[in-house]
Structures are given as C-alpha cells and as structure tokens.
C-alpha positions as CSV (number, residue, x, y, z in Angstrom):
1,X,-20.6,2.8,10.3
2,X,-19.6,-0.5,9.0
3,X,-20.0,-4.1,10.4
4,X,-17.5,-6.3,12.5
5,X,-16.0,-9.2,11.1
6,X,-17.8,-11.3,13.7
7,X,-21.2,-10.2,12.7
8,X,-20.4,-10.5,9.1
9,X,-19.4,-14.2,9.6
10,X,-22.6,-14.8,11.6
11,X,-24.7,-13.4,8.8
12,X,-23.0,-15.4,6.2
13,X,-23.5,-18.6,8.0
14,X,-27.2,-17.9,7.9
15,X,-27.1,-17.8,4.1
16,X,-27.0,-21.0,2.0
17,X,-23.7,-21.4,0.4
18,X,-20.7,-19.2,1.2
19,X,-21.9,-16.0,-0.5
20,X,-23.7,-12.9,0.9
21,X,-27.2,-12.1,-0.5
22,X,-27.2,-9.8,-3.5
23,X,-30.6,-8.7,-4.1
24,X,-31.7,-7.0,-7.4
25,X,-34.8,-5.0,-7.9
26,X,-35.4,-6.1,-11.5
27,X,-34.1,-9.4,-12.6
28,X,-33.3,-10.1,-16.2
29,X,-36.5,-10.2,-18.3
30,X,-38.4,-8.0,-15.8
31,X,-37.2,-4.7,-17.5
32,X,-38.0,-3.8,-21.0
33,X,-36.1,-1.8,-23.4
34,X,-38.8,1.0,-23.3
35,X,-38.5,1.7,-19.7
36,X,-37.6,5.3,-19.3
37,X,-35.2,4.4,-16.5
38,X,-33.8,1.2,-14.8
39,X,-32.6,0.9,-11.2
40,X,-30.2,-1.9,-10.2
41,X,-30.5,-2.2,-6.4
42,X,-27.9,-4.7,-4.9
43,X,-27.5,-5.7,-1.1
44,X,-23.6,-6.2,-1.3
45,X,-23.2,-7.2,2.2
46,X,-25.7,-8.2,4.8
47,X,-25.3,-9.2,8.4
48,X,-27.7,-9.8,11.3
49,X,-28.5,-6.2,11.9
50,X,-27.5,-4.3,8.8
51,X,-26.5,-4.2,5.2
52,X,-24.7,-2.1,2.6
53,X,-26.0,-1.5,-1.0
54,X,-24.8,-0.6,-4.5
55,X,-27.4,1.3,-6.5
56,X,-27.2,2.2,-10.2
57,X,-29.7,4.3,-12.0
58,X,-29.6,4.3,-15.9
59,X,-31.5,7.0,-17.7
60,X,-33.2,6.0,-20.9
61,X,-35.2,9.2,-21.3
62,X,-33.9,12.9,-22.0
63,X,-30.8,14.2,-20.5
64,X,-30.9,15.3,-17.0
65,X,-28.8,18.1,-15.2
66,X,-29.9,16.8,-11.8
67,X,-31.9,13.7,-10.4
68,X,-33.8,12.4,-7.5
69,X,-34.7,8.7,-6.8
70,X,-37.5,7.7,-4.4
71,X,-38.6,4.4,-3.1
72,X,-40.4,3.0,0.1
73,X,-39.3,0.2,2.4
74,X,-42.0,-2.4,3.5
75,X,-40.0,-3.3,6.4
76,X,-38.1,-1.3,9.2
77,X,-34.9,-0.4,7.3
78,X,-33.1,2.6,8.5
79,X,-30.6,4.5,6.4
80,X,-27.3,5.2,8.1
81,X,-24.7,7.0,6.0
82,X,-24.5,7.2,2.2
83,X,-21.9,8.0,-0.5
84,X,-22.1,9.4,-4.0
85,X,-25.7,10.6,-3.2
86,X,-27.6,12.8,-0.7
87,X,-29.6,10.0,1.0
88,X,-32.4,11.1,3.4
89,X,-35.3,9.2,4.9
90,X,-38.7,10.1,6.3
91,X,-40.8,7.2,7.8
92,X,-40.5,4.3,5.2
93,X,-39.8,6.7,2.3
94,X,-36.2,7.3,1.1
95,X,-34.8,9.8,-1.4
96,X,-31.4,9.9,-2.9
97,X,-30.5,13.0,-4.8
98,X,-27.5,13.6,-6.8
99,X,-24.2,15.2,-5.5
100,X,-22.8,18.4,-7.3
101,X,-20.4,16.3,-9.2
102,X,-22.6,13.6,-10.6
103,X,-25.9,15.4,-11.4
104,X,-25.5,15.2,-15.4
105,X,-27.2,12.2,-16.6
106,X,-27.2,12.0,-20.4
107,X,-29.5,9.7,-22.4
108,X,-28.1,6.2,-21.8
109,X,-25.9,7.7,-19.1
110,X,-25.7,6.0,-15.5
111,X,-25.0,7.1,-11.9
112,X,-24.1,4.8,-8.9
113,X,-24.3,5.5,-5.2
114,X,-24.6,3.5,-2.1
115,X,-25.4,3.5,1.5
116,X,-25.4,1.5,4.8
117,X,-28.5,0.8,6.6
118,X,-29.8,-1.2,9.7
119,X,-32.7,-3.5,9.8
120,X,-34.4,-6.5,11.8
121,X,-36.4,-9.3,10.6
122,X,-36.7,-9.4,6.8
123,X,-34.8,-7.0,4.3
124,X,-37.2,-7.0,1.3
125,X,-35.8,-5.2,-1.9
126,X,-38.2,-2.1,-2.5
127,X,-41.0,-2.8,-4.9
128,X,-41.0,0.5,-6.8
129,X,-38.6,3.1,-7.7
130,X,-39.4,6.5,-9.1
131,X,-36.8,8.8,-10.9
132,X,-38.0,12.3,-11.0
133,X,-41.5,11.3,-10.8
134,X,-41.3,8.6,-13.4
135,X,-41.5,4.9,-12.6
136,X,-38.4,2.8,-13.4
137,X,-38.0,-0.6,-14.7
138,X,-41.3,-0.8,-16.7
139,X,-42.5,0.7,-19.9
140,X,-44.6,3.5,-18.6
141,X,-46.7,1.5,-16.2
142,X,-46.7,0.2,-12.7
143,X,-43.2,-1.4,-11.7
144,X,-43.1,-5.1,-11.8
145,X,-39.8,-5.9,-9.9
146,X,-40.2,-9.6,-10.2
147,X,-39.0,-12.1,-7.7
148,X,-37.1,-10.5,-4.6
149,X,-35.2,-13.4,-3.6
150,X,-32.9,-14.9,-6.2
151,X,-31.3,-17.3,-3.9
152,X,-27.5,-17.7,-3.0
153,X,-25.7,-15.1,-5.3
154,X,-22.4,-14.0,-5.9
155,X,-21.4,-11.3,-3.3
156,X,-20.1,-8.9,-6.2
157,X,-17.0,-7.1,-6.5
158,X,-15.1,-7.2,-3.4
159,X,-17.4,-9.5,-1.7
160,X,-17.7,-9.5,2.0
161,X,-14.9,-8.2,4.0
162,X,-12.0,-10.7,4.2
163,X,-10.9,-11.7,7.7
164,X,-7.2,-10.6,6.7
165,X,-7.3,-8.6,3.3
166,X,-3.7,-9.6,2.6
167,X,-4.2,-13.2,2.5
168,X,-4.5,-14.5,-1.1
169,X,-3.9,-11.0,-2.5
170,X,-1.1,-9.1,-4.2
171,X,-0.2,-5.8,-2.9
172,X,0.0,-2.6,-5.1
173,X,3.3,-1.5,-6.3
174,X,3.4,2.3,-6.6
175,X,5.0,3.0,-9.9
176,X,6.4,6.4,-9.0
177,X,8.2,5.1,-5.9
178,X,9.4,2.0,-8.0
179,X,10.9,4.3,-10.7
180,X,12.8,6.2,-8.2
181,X,14.2,3.0,-6.6
182,X,15.2,1.3,-9.9
183,X,17.0,4.4,-10.9
184,X,19.3,4.0,-7.9
185,X,22.3,1.7,-8.2
186,X,21.2,-1.7,-6.9
187,X,17.6,-0.5,-6.6
188,X,16.1,-3.0,-8.8
189,X,16.5,-5.6,-5.9
190,X,13.5,-4.0,-4.3
191,X,11.8,-1.8,-6.8
192,X,9.2,-4.4,-7.3
193,X,8.0,-4.2,-3.6
194,X,4.7,-2.9,-2.7
195,X,4.7,0.5,-0.7
196,X,1.9,2.7,0.6
197,X,0.6,5.9,-1.1
198,X,0.6,8.8,1.2
199,X,-2.1,11.3,0.8
200,X,-0.4,14.0,2.9
201,X,-2.2,17.1,1.7
202,X,-5.4,17.9,-0.2
203,X,-3.5,18.3,-3.5
204,X,-2.1,14.8,-3.3
205,X,-5.8,13.6,-4.1
206,X,-5.5,15.1,-7.5
207,X,-1.8,14.6,-7.9
208,X,1.0,17.1,-7.2
209,X,3.2,18.8,-9.9
210,X,2.0,16.4,-12.7
211,X,2.3,13.3,-10.3
212,X,-0.3,10.5,-9.9
213,X,-3.5,11.4,-7.9
214,X,-5.8,9.1,-6.2
215,X,-7.8,8.0,-9.2
216,X,-4.6,7.4,-11.2
217,X,-3.1,4.9,-8.5
218,X,-6.4,3.2,-8.3
219,X,-6.7,2.8,-12.1
220,X,-3.0,1.5,-12.1
221,X,-3.9,-0.9,-9.3
222,X,-6.7,-2.3,-11.4
223,X,-4.2,-3.2,-14.1
224,X,-2.0,-4.9,-11.6
225,X,-4.7,-6.7,-10.1
226,X,-5.7,-8.8,-13.0
227,X,-8.1,-11.6,-12.4
228,X,-7.1,-12.0,-8.6
229,X,-7.3,-9.9,-5.4
230,X,-5.0,-6.9,-4.8
231,X,-4.5,-4.6,-1.7
232,X,-3.9,-0.8,-2.1
233,X,-2.3,0.8,0.8
234,X,-3.2,4.5,1.5
235,X,-2.1,6.7,4.3
236,X,-4.6,9.3,5.5
237,X,-2.4,12.0,6.8
238,X,-3.8,15.6,6.8
239,X,-5.3,16.3,10.2
240,X,-5.8,19.8,11.3
241,X,-2.6,20.8,13.3
242,X,-1.0,17.5,12.1
243,X,1.8,16.1,14.2
244,X,1.8,18.4,17.1
245,X,5.1,17.2,18.6
246,X,7.3,17.1,15.4
247,X,7.9,20.1,13.1
248,X,9.2,18.0,10.3
249,X,5.8,16.5,9.6
250,X,3.6,19.5,10.3
251,X,0.8,19.9,7.7
252,X,-1.2,22.5,5.6
253,X,-4.2,22.5,7.9
254,X,-4.4,24.7,11.2
255,X,-5.4,23.6,14.5
256,X,-9.3,24.6,13.7
257,X,-9.5,23.6,10.2
258,X,-11.7,20.5,11.0
259,X,-14.4,21.3,8.5
260,X,-11.9,21.8,5.7
261,X,-10.4,18.4,6.7
262,X,-13.9,16.9,6.4
263,X,-15.2,18.5,3.2
264,X,-11.9,19.0,1.1
265,X,-9.9,15.8,2.2
266,X,-11.9,13.0,3.6
267,X,-15.1,13.5,1.6
268,X,-13.3,13.4,-1.8
269,X,-11.2,10.5,-1.0
270,X,-14.2,8.7,0.1
271,X,-16.0,9.6,-3.0
272,X,-13.3,8.3,-5.3
273,X,-13.0,5.0,-3.3
274,X,-16.9,4.5,-3.5
275,X,-16.7,4.5,-7.3
276,X,-18.0,1.3,-8.3
277,X,-15.1,0.6,-10.9
278,X,-12.8,0.3,-7.7
279,X,-15.2,-2.1,-5.7
280,X,-13.0,-5.1,-6.5
281,X,-9.8,-3.6,-4.9
282,X,-9.1,-4.0,-1.3
283,X,-8.1,-0.7,0.2
284,X,-6.0,-0.9,3.4
285,X,-5.9,2.6,5.0
286,X,-3.5,3.8,7.7
287,X,-5.3,6.6,9.7
288,X,-3.4,9.5,10.6
289,X,0.1,8.4,11.9
290,X,1.3,9.7,15.3
291,X,-2.0,11.7,16.1
292,X,-3.7,9.8,18.9
293,X,-0.4,8.5,20.7
294,X,0.5,12.2,20.7
295,X,-2.7,13.1,22.6
296,X,-1.7,10.4,25.3
297,X,1.9,11.3,25.9
298,X,2.6,14.9,24.7
299,X,-0.7,16.9,25.6
300,X,-0.1,17.7,29.3
301,X,1.5,16.6,32.7
302,X,4.9,15.5,31.3
303,X,8.1,16.8,30.4
304,X,7.2,15.8,26.7
305,X,4.3,18.1,26.7
306,X,4.1,20.6,23.7
307,X,1.8,23.6,23.4
308,X,0.5,22.3,20.1
309,X,-0.4,19.0,21.4
310,X,-2.2,20.7,24.5
311,X,-4.3,22.7,21.9
312,X,-5.1,19.7,19.9
313,X,-6.3,17.7,23.0
314,X,-8.4,20.8,24.1
315,X,-10.1,21.4,21.0
316,X,-10.7,17.7,20.2
317,X,-10.0,17.8,16.5
318,X,-7.6,15.0,16.4
319,X,-10.3,12.9,17.8
320,X,-13.2,14.2,15.8
321,X,-11.1,14.1,12.6
322,X,-10.0,10.4,13.1
323,X,-13.6,9.4,14.0
324,X,-14.9,11.2,10.9
325,X,-12.5,9.3,8.7
326,X,-13.2,6.0,10.2
327,X,-16.9,6.5,9.9
328,X,-16.8,7.6,6.2
329,X,-14.1,5.2,5.1
330,X,-15.4,2.4,7.3
331,X,-18.8,2.4,5.5
332,X,-17.2,1.3,2.3
333,X,-17.4,-2.5,1.9
334,X,-13.9,-2.8,0.5
335,X,-12.1,-0.5,3.0
336,X,-10.1,-1.8,5.7
337,X,-9.1,1.0,8.3
338,X,-6.1,0.7,10.5
339,X,-5.6,3.2,13.4
340,X,-1.9,4.1,13.9
341,X,-0.7,3.0,17.4
342,X,2.8,4.4,17.5
343,X,5.5,1.9,18.6
344,X,6.8,0.0,21.5
345,X,9.4,2.8,22.4
346,X,6.5,5.2,22.8
347,X,3.6,3.4,24.3
348,X,5.1,0.3,25.6
349,X,4.9,1.4,29.4
350,X,1.7,0.5,31.2
351,X,1.3,4.2,32.1
352,X,0.9,5.0,28.5
353,X,-0.5,1.7,27.1
354,X,-3.7,1.6,29.1
355,X,-4.5,5.4,28.3
356,X,-3.9,4.7,24.7
357,X,-6.4,1.7,24.5
358,X,-9.0,4.2,26.2
359,X,-8.1,6.7,23.7
360,X,-8.3,4.4,20.6
361,X,-11.8,3.0,22.0
362,X,-13.2,6.6,22.7
363,X,-12.5,7.6,19.2
364,X,-13.8,4.4,17.7
365,X,-17.2,4.9,19.4
366,X,-17.8,8.5,19.1
367,X,-18.7,11.2,16.4
368,X,-20.3,8.6,14.2
369,X,-17.6,6.0,14.3
370,X,-18.0,2.4,15.4
371,X,-15.6,-0.2,16.4
372,X,-16.8,-2.0,13.3
373,X,-15.2,0.6,11.2
374,X,-11.7,-0.5,12.5
375,X,-10.1,-3.5,10.7
376,X,-7.0,-3.4,12.8
377,X,-4.2,-1.2,14.1
378,X,-0.7,-0.6,12.7
379,X,2.6,-0.1,14.8
380,X,5.8,1.3,13.7
381,X,4.7,3.4,11.0
382,X,7.7,5.2,9.3
383,X,9.8,4.0,12.5
384,X,12.8,2.1,13.1
385,X,11.9,-0.6,16.0
386,X,12.7,-4.2,15.1
387,X,9.9,-6.9,14.7
388,X,12.0,-9.0,17.1
389,X,15.1,-8.4,19.3
390,X,16.5,-12.0,18.8
391,X,19.2,-11.8,21.4
392,X,17.3,-11.1,24.6
393,X,13.6,-11.1,26.1
394,X,12.0,-8.7,28.4
395,X,11.7,-11.4,31.0
396,X,15.5,-12.0,31.0
397,X,17.6,-11.6,34.2
398,X,21.2,-10.8,34.6
399,X,22.8,-11.4,37.8
400,X,19.4,-11.4,39.6
401,X,18.3,-8.1,38.1
402,X,15.6,-7.6,35.4
403,X,16.9,-6.5,32.1
404,X,13.9,-4.0,32.1
405,X,16.1,-1.6,34.3
406,X,18.7,-1.3,31.5
407,X,18.9,2.3,30.4
408,X,17.8,1.2,26.8
409,X,14.7,-0.5,27.9
410,X,13.9,1.9,30.9
411,X,11.2,-0.3,32.4
412,X,9.2,-0.7,29.2
413,X,7.1,-3.7,29.1
414,X,8.3,-4.6,25.4
415,X,11.6,-4.8,23.6
416,X,10.3,-5.2,20.0
417,X,7.4,-4.5,17.9
418,X,5.8,-7.9,17.4
419,X,5.4,-8.4,21.1
420,X,4.1,-4.9,21.5
421,X,1.7,-5.4,18.7
422,X,0.2,-8.6,20.1
423,X,0.0,-7.3,23.6
424,X,-1.8,-4.3,22.5
425,X,-4.1,-6.3,20.4
426,X,-5.1,-8.3,23.5
427,X,-5.8,-5.1,25.4
428,X,-7.8,-3.7,22.5
429,X,-9.9,-6.8,22.1
430,X,-10.7,-6.7,25.9
431,X,-11.7,-3.0,25.7
432,X,-14.3,-4.0,23.2
433,X,-12.6,-4.1,19.6
434,X,-13.5,-7.0,17.4
435,X,-11.9,-10.4,18.3
436,X,-10.8,-10.6,14.6
437,X,-8.7,-7.4,14.9
438,X,-5.6,-7.6,12.7
439,X,-2.3,-5.9,13.3
440,X,0.2,-4.5,10.7
441,X,3.9,-3.7,11.3
442,X,5.9,-1.3,9.2
443,X,9.1,-3.2,8.3
444,X,10.4,-0.9,5.7
445,X,13.3,0.5,7.7
446,X,13.8,-1.8,10.8
447,X,16.3,-4.5,9.6
448,X,19.4,-3.3,11.2
449,X,21.9,-5.5,9.4
450,X,25.2,-5.0,7.9
451,X,28.4,-5.8,9.7
452,X,27.5,-4.0,13.0
453,X,24.5,-6.3,13.5
454,X,25.3,-8.4,16.9
455,X,25.1,-12.1,16.6
456,X,24.2,-12.9,20.3
457,X,23.7,-11.6,23.6
458,X,26.0,-9.1,25.2
459,X,28.2,-9.8,28.2
460,X,26.5,-10.6,31.5
461,X,28.6,-8.1,33.6
462,X,25.7,-5.7,33.8
463,X,22.1,-5.4,32.4
464,X,23.2,-2.6,30.4
465,X,26.2,-4.4,28.9
466,X,23.7,-7.2,28.2
467,X,21.3,-5.2,26.4
468,X,23.4,-3.1,24.6
469,X,25.7,-5.7,23.5
470,X,23.1,-7.8,22.0
471,X,20.4,-5.3,20.7
472,X,20.2,-5.1,16.8
473,X,18.4,-1.8,17.2
474,X,21.6,0.6,16.9
475,X,19.7,3.9,17.6
476,X,21.1,6.0,20.3
477,X,17.7,6.1,21.9
478,X,14.4,4.5,21.2
479,X,12.9,7.9,20.8
480,X,14.9,8.8,17.7
481,X,12.8,8.8,14.7
482,X,14.5,10.9,12.0
483,X,16.7,9.4,9.1
484,X,18.5,7.2,11.3
485,X,22.2,6.4,10.8
486,X,22.8,2.9,10.4
487,X,19.4,1.6,9.7
488,X,18.5,-1.1,7.0
489,X,15.4,-2.4,5.3
490,X,13.6,-5.0,7.2
491,X,11.3,-7.9,6.5
492,X,9.9,-7.9,3.1
493,X,6.1,-7.4,2.9
494,X,4.5,-10.7,3.9
495,X,0.9,-11.8,4.6
496,X,0.0,-13.3,7.9
497,X,3.5,-13.7,9.2
498,X,2.3,-14.7,12.8
499,X,-1.0,-15.3,14.5
500,X,-2.7,-11.8,15.1
501,X,-0.6,-10.1,12.6
502,X,-2.2,-9.6,9.4
503,X,1.0,-8.4,7.6
504,X,4.4,-6.9,7.4
505,X,4.0,-4.0,5.3
506,X,6.2,-1.1,3.8
507,X,4.1,1.8,4.8
508,X,7.0,4.4,4.8
509,X,8.5,4.0,1.3
510,X,12.5,3.3,1.7
511,X,14.3,6.4,0.5
512,X,11.8,8.9,1.4
513,X,13.1,11.4,4.0
514,X,11.7,11.8,7.4
515,X,12.5,15.5,7.7
516,X,14.9,18.2,6.6
517,X,18.2,18.1,8.4
518,X,18.5,22.0,8.1
519,X,15.8,24.6,7.6
520,X,14.3,24.7,4.1
521,X,11.6,27.1,2.8
522,X,8.8,25.3,1.4
523,X,5.1,25.5,0.6
524,X,4.1,22.2,2.0
525,X,3.7,23.2,5.7
526,X,6.8,21.4,6.8
527,X,9.0,22.9,9.5
528,X,12.5,22.3,10.8
529,X,12.7,19.9,13.5
530,X,16.0,19.7,15.5
531,X,15.4,15.9,15.8
532,X,16.4,15.8,12.2
533,X,19.5,17.8,12.7
534,X,22.7,15.5,13.2
535,X,24.3,18.1,15.5
536,X,21.4,18.6,17.9
537,X,22.1,17.2,21.5
538,X,18.4,15.9,22.0
539,X,15.4,16.8,24.2
540,X,13.3,15.1,27.0
541,X,11.6,13.0,24.5
542,X,14.7,11.3,23.4
543,X,16.4,11.2,26.8
544,X,18.6,14.2,25.8
545,X,20.7,12.1,23.4
546,X,21.9,13.0,20.1
547,X,19.6,12.4,17.3
548,X,21.7,9.9,15.2
549,X,20.1,11.6,12.1
550,X,21.8,11.5,8.7
551,X,23.1,14.9,7.3
552,X,22.0,16.6,4.3
553,X,18.2,15.3,4.3
554,X,15.7,16.9,2.1
555,X,11.9,17.7,3.2
556,X,9.9,14.9,4.8
557,X,8.7,12.7,2.0
558,X,11.3,14.0,-0.6
559,X,13.7,11.4,-2.1
560,X,16.8,10.9,-0.1
561,X,19.3,8.8,-2.2
562,X,22.1,8.4,0.6
563,X,19.5,7.1,2.9
564,X,18.2,4.7,0.3
565,X,21.7,3.3,-0.4
566,X,22.3,2.8,3.6
567,X,18.9,1.1,3.7
568,X,19.9,-1.4,1.1
569,X,23.5,-1.9,2.4
570,X,22.2,-2.7,5.9
571,X,19.1,-4.6,4.9
572,X,18.2,-7.8,6.9
573,X,17.4,-10.3,5.6
574,X,20.3,-9.1,3.2
575,X,19.4,-8.4,-0.3
576,X,20.5,-10.7,-3.0
C-alpha cells in the first residue's frame, strides 16, 4: 500500500530543504573493492508513518544461481509488500530472496528490489547486510556502514510523488499509434499527440504479433523523456469476466480466473514497472474501465441488469482484482493509479452516484488496498460526453420548468463531464479519499465540432426544444457508446485545465474501434455487441434508441480509418 499525498507533504515538511531522505547503507569510502558483495539501501520516500526503499545488491564473488539477503532493524520497522524479491520478516530480522526471474547473479552483476514498510519514531538504516551468509560492504570483516544520516539528499529518480504528475511533464507519444495516424490523409496534424497504451490481454505485456510490449514502450519513453519529466499512460484492462455489460470488449479471462489475473497479468506488469531503470518515469494508470460502474448499475434490481454482471457482483472478482491492482501498483513510488468512474450519462443520477462512491471506497480499502494507492479517478474513458455543454446549465429553467426533465437529461444531476468530475471528486473526498485527489477527463472523441455544432441555446418553446437545439453532444442517447456517428476529436491533452482536474487526456486513441459492427471470428475473446450495429433499435440501457454506430467497424481496438477521418473532420477546437 502506498501513502497519500497529504502524508507525503507532511513528511517532506519535516525534512530540511525540499528533498525526501535517501539513506544509504555504505557511503562512498566505506566500501572497499575487496568486499565480496555490496548493498546500496536507499529510502526513496519517507513520510510520518512509512517509507519505500530501493535496494541494489552487487555480487563481487563467484557467480550465483540464487541469492538471499538478510538484515535486522534496530527500530520497529515492519515490512508491508515488496517487489522483485520475496521479502519476509520475523521480529526484527528480514530476509529478501530472489524471484525466479532474477536469481542469476554473475560476478560483478547486480540485482535490485524494493519494498514498502511502516515505522514510528526513528527509521535508522540497518547496520549489517549478509548475502548468503557473507557480510557485505567490507573486505571479509564486520560491516562498517559509516554514518547513517547523510542529511538532506536528492530524492532519487522519480522523487516523491507529484501532487499532479502532468504538471511540468511531457506525455508519452505511442509510436505505434502515431505511425497509423500519420499514414492517414491529414493525420500528421495530430500524430504527435500523446495517447494511452492499452494492456488489454496478457500477451500485450510482451507484445502482440511483433508489436511493442510494455518494456519496449517504457524504453521508448526514456528516449522521449530526455532530461525532463515524462508521463506514460497505461490502461490496465484484463479483469476476469471483463465488461459484463458489453460483448464488444469482453476479454480473455473467465469470471473465476482471478488467480490468473493476479499472477500472469498484474504481477508481471508490476515487476516491469518496478525495474530501477524506469524509476524516473511517471506512470499514470487507468484501472479497469467500466468494471466497478457495471457493478453499481447492471448487477441487479434494474432493467439494465445482465446475468454476467450479477455473476461478477456475486463472486467479488471485479472488486478483488481492482483492489489487487491498486495495492501492487500503488506501492511503486512513480505510479499514479486512477480508478475508472464511467461518465455523467451513466452515474450522474444521485441513485447511482452515491452507491458508486461507496463502491469505490470499498474497493480502495479492502483486499490489501488503501486510499493512498489512489492518485485520482478518470471519467469519460473511451466515451463521447463533452467536457462542457456551452449552451445550457443543469440549473436552467424554461417557462418555469427545470431542464432536468428534458428527455435528453432525464433528471440527471449533470449535463457534462467536467461538472460531473468535480461533483464526484467532492463526494469522494467527503467519503475518505485524499483531499489532493486529481481527476482526469478523456477528451479524445468528445469535441462534437463541424457544421452541425449548435452556436447557442435552442428555442424556449419547451425544455426538450431548448436542450436538443443547444446541446453539442449529438448522440441519439447519452447511453450510446460504440463508434458514434458525427463525433469529433476534443480538447487536446492539457495539464491542469481546471482546479481539481489534473489533465485532459487521450486515453482512447482516436481511430481505434469501439467494437465490430457485425460478427467477426477472433481469438481475442471479443464478442459481437448489437450496440455497435447501426441497424439495431436499442435496448433498456440506451432508452431503446437506435445505436448511432458507424457501419463497417472492425474489432474493438483495431484501426478504423473511416472513424479517424470523421473525428478529424469534426474536431473541436478545429484542427489547423
């Protein structure tokens, strides 16, 4: 579990200067060349009740096929969770043993691992480290670690977590998406924009069909980073029984494959992200789009209920899976987790919003997770709701009637995403989330520009005329989500566009399909959802309206040139 921004700031205020403590077991001069092994133990981040570490072992003796490092604490430090090593504790004694993938330690070779721990009082660096029974940091004698308090130091790569990771940072441009965009006529106008990398199946971690895997993206991100800061956006998207209410985005794991999700998906991602070479990158994760909102609205008691969502609510594997991802990823000092929170046209009613906040808090405080593992929330992921409806407000009245009763709004408390994001944020903080919580809004396809964009309010003859004549969201129903006809690219990715909003982001890469418009055999676990069929008349979840979907669409995530051209044509602000 990781710490909150508030506790970090409090801890930093206690340190001289502005840097967090970075304590090293053996300062320069204390370790001789003849030492059979050296251990570099750094406290990367420290706050009032806990800390995280980065430990590097260097083997100067014979090659090893496995290793075990031991030490003891003089204080009351208690190990929480670790990464890149099996870390266990008995009393004051701690043992860190290699994982299966990093046991080989040649002469001169190094291995790195880390962990999170709690403490109270002082947090002295261990005095002695022993690797496979041999004392490290000295030439065959008792360890002389030297001074344990070097004073104010550099917080190291990544430093303490930023209040807003997007401020002062570039954002990773996915070269695979960029190449597809620039190959389209006019695509060079947006091919330099940052988009998220979707890890939508286990194979995506290593790379699918010769494509870039996670390490390849992170290595490319290091090149783009240069000497400044850079954010890499990753979509964590492979829950058991994924997307129980939409067949187009079903996944590879069955409803009961929680252990596989943990061991073959989250654990490998965590292992790669914890590699010390990537510590200087800021990793913004989007945790499992649509999963928790589906449990609120589609898992029982309404006409939108599906059997698949009832199953996932009953077995608890969405909740356990999201908690596990938050816990493991949140423990990394440079990872910023964002839980997906649907959009205003899904959760904007009080009857949905209150239970959603309760669900989010439950998942963030059980199964090993903590609210400190949550940097923020994201709304409108891969959706089409505008950031702002410029021509009316939810408080407007027409002829003495509230516009909330218009058929389009349907008594929703919100009419756009920014008001929803900020309203949700207030409720989340009141429920116990960190007061520094940051919201993200996906603006990749919610511009709604072009010649059909209204320039002012509709006529005041009725609430429906007023809303329908003025709304820029031209969908037939706010529940329509698949390859929407008439949509356009929205606000370009922007850091800190409004108080409480950390960034406008492009999580859904423009030009990637939401789902196939007709049945397509595939090995990706993706089904045919009639909401992607332009001939379908709708269902209870979209008020029994036509889908408004584009024809001839490929599988979800596959390149859809016609959609890409439409998005550029209807971009708002317009493309130049």
